[in-house]
N, C-alpha and C positions, 0 to 999 in steps of 0.2 A: 421248795424255794419259790417265791413269787417275785416277779420283777416289779419293783416299786414304781419306777418311772422309766420311760424310754429316753426322755430328753431332760438334761439337767442344765443349769446355768454353770458351765464349766469353763474355767480358765486353765492355763497350763499348770498353775501351781495350786489352784483351789477349786472347791466345789461349793456352790451355794444352793440352799433350798429354803422353802418357807415352812415354818412350824407355827401353826395358828397365824398370828399376825407378826411373827418374828422371823427375820431373815438370818439364817445360820450359815456361816462360812467355815468350811473345813479345808485345811491345807493337806493335800496328798503328797506334797514334796516335789522336788525337781524330778521330772520324767516319771511322775506317779510312783514315787519310791515306796509309799506306804499304803496299806489297807487301813481304812478307818472304821472301827466298830463304834456304833453310836446307839445309845439308849435314849429314848424319848423322855425319860424321867431324869436321867443322870448325865446326859451329854456323852462326850467321848469316853469310852471305857477301855480302849486299846488301840494302838497304832503300830502293829508289827510291820517289818519290811515285807514288801510285796513279793520279792523273789528270793526269799531265804529258805524255800522248800521246793521239792519236786513232787512228792507223793503225800496224799492225805488219806488216813485210814479211819473208817467209822469207829466210834466208840460204843455204838449200840451192840450189846452182846448177841443180838439176834440178826445182825446185819454184816455182810461181808464186803460192803462197798469200799472201793478205793478210787479216789479222784486224782487227777493230775493238775499241776499248775499250768492251766491252759494259756496263760499269758506268754509263756515261752517254752513250754514242753510239748512235744508231739509223741504220740504212742501208736504203734503199729502192731497188729497181730500178724505173726508170720508162720504159725503152725498150730494146728488143733491137737497135736500129739506131744505131750510134754517129754516123751522119750526121745524126741528129735533134738534135744538140747545140744548135743555135741555136733550135730549136722549143720546147725545154724552158724555160719562163719562169715556171712556178708549180708548186706541189705539188698534184697531183690524187690524192687518196686512193683514188679509184675504180679507178685503173690502177696504183697503186703496190703493189709486192710487197715486204714487209719481209723482210730477210735477216738471219740470225743466225749467230754462231759456233757450231760444235759444242762442247759442253762435255765431250766424250769423246775427241776427237782434235785434237791441235794442228794437223794438216795440213788441217783443213777450217775455214777462216775464212769470214766472211760473204761476201766477194767471190767465193769459189769454190764456195760451198755450193749454188748453183743451176746447176751445170754440166748441160749437155744430154747425157743418157746415150746418146741415139741417134747422137750425133756424136762419134766418138772423138777428134776434133781440138779439141773445145770444152773449155775449162778455166774455166768460169764467166765471168769478166769478159772473156776473150779466146779467140781461136782460134789454134791452132798453124799457122804457115806453113811448109810443108815445104821451100820453096825457100830462104828466108833463115834458117830455123831460129829464128825469133823467135815469141813469142806476141803477137798484135796485138789490140788492144781491139775489142770488138763491142757493148758495152752502156753505157748511161748510168744513173747513180744520183743520188739525192739523199741527202746526209748531214746528219744533225741532231745538233748538238753545241753546247755553250756558248750555248744559247738562240738559235741561228741555224740556218738551213737553206741549204745550198749544193749546187750540182750538181757532180758529179765523174765523170770518166771516166779509166780506166787506158788510156793510149795504146799502150804496148807494154812488153815485157820483153826486153831485148837484152843478152846477155853479163853478166847479173847486175844490170843497171841497170833499175829500175822508173821509167817516165816517165808522169806523170799530169797532168791539167789540172783545176783547180777554179775556180769562179766563183760570184758571186752569181746568184740565179735570173734576174735581169734581164740577165745577161751582163756586168755591170760587175765590175771588180777581178779579171779573169781572170789566173790564174797558171799557168805551166808549170813543173812541179817534177820533179826527178830525185833518186832515192834509190839510191845505189850500195851494194849489199849485200856486195860482194866483200871489203872490209876486215874483215867481221864474221863470217866463216864458222865461227869458234870459238864462236858463240852461236846460239841458236835463231832469234831475230828481231832485226831492227834497227827502231827505232821512229821515228815522225815526229809532231811537234807541229804541227797546223794553226794553232793559236792563236799560237804563237811562230815559225812558219816555220823550224823547225830539226830536224835529226836528233838523236834522243835515244838514247845508248848506255846502257841501264839494266840489262841482264842480266849476271849472272856468266857465265863460260865454261861451256859445256855440262857439263863434267866436274867442276864446282865447286858443284853444287847438286842436291838430291834432291827437295825439296818447295818449293812456293811457296804461301804463305798470302795469299789475295787475295779480291777480290769479282768475281763473274762472273754471267752470266745462266744460271740453271738452266732447262732446257727445260720440264719438267713439274712444277709445284708446285700442289698442291690447296689453294685458299684459299676459304673460305665455300662449299664445294661446287663451285667452278669450278676447272678445270685450266688453267694459263696459265704463260707464261714469267715468271720472277721473279728479281730480283737477290738473291743470297745471298752469305754469307761462308763460305768453305770452303778446302780444301787440294787442290792438284793436284800430280801427280808429274811428274818429268822422266823420261819413258819410256826415255831412254837409260841411266838409272842404276838404275832399280828394275824 
C-alpha cells in the first residue's frame, strides 16, 4: 500500500482531486458512509459501505493476513496460548496489547502485525505446521466493535479457508466460522461482517481500481502536542497498478 497523498481537498460530503487538468469530485456520502474505488481509466468502479465489515481476509493462497476495519474496530491480544480460551472471561487492560493495521502495507494487518521475529514459523496469529502445511492458531484476542467486546481466536488456515471462533467474554454465544478465500483470488481481500454473520464481497477486481478513498487509522498524528494514532480520511493506492 502506498499513501497517494496526505492532504486532499475534502468537504464533509465529497473529495476532490486533480487528474491531469481535470478536477474530479467524489462523494463519500454523509459521515463518510462509503469507500470509493477509483480507476484512472474507468472512473468509479465500486462504492461499498465503509462500515459493513469488521474483518478482511487475504485472498493470496500464500498469505495468512487478516486486517480489521480500523475506522471503528479495535483489536487486543490477550494471550499467547490458544489453550487459555476458557480462561479469558473479561478485558484486562493491564495485559492487553492493542494491535493495528499497517497504513503503509496491505500485507500487514492487525492480526499479523505482532509476529514473533525470532520464530521463522510464526505469522502473528498462528504458527506454520511443516507436517500438514497449515497455519495453526496460537493466540487469543479481544475484538471491540459495535459497542461490544468479544473474544476471538483464529483456529487455522487450511487450503485457503480461514477458520475462527468468536464468543462473548463469558463464553456464551460461541460460533465457529469459516471463510473460504478461494473464490475471490481476483480481489485483494474478502470481508466478513461479524454483526450480520456473512461474507461481504465489496472490492472490485484487482485490475479494476487504482485508488481507494477511505477512512483508516494513521499511525502518527500530532494533536495538541501529543503523537497518537488517529482516524483520518485519505487515499490509498492499489500497489498492483501504481
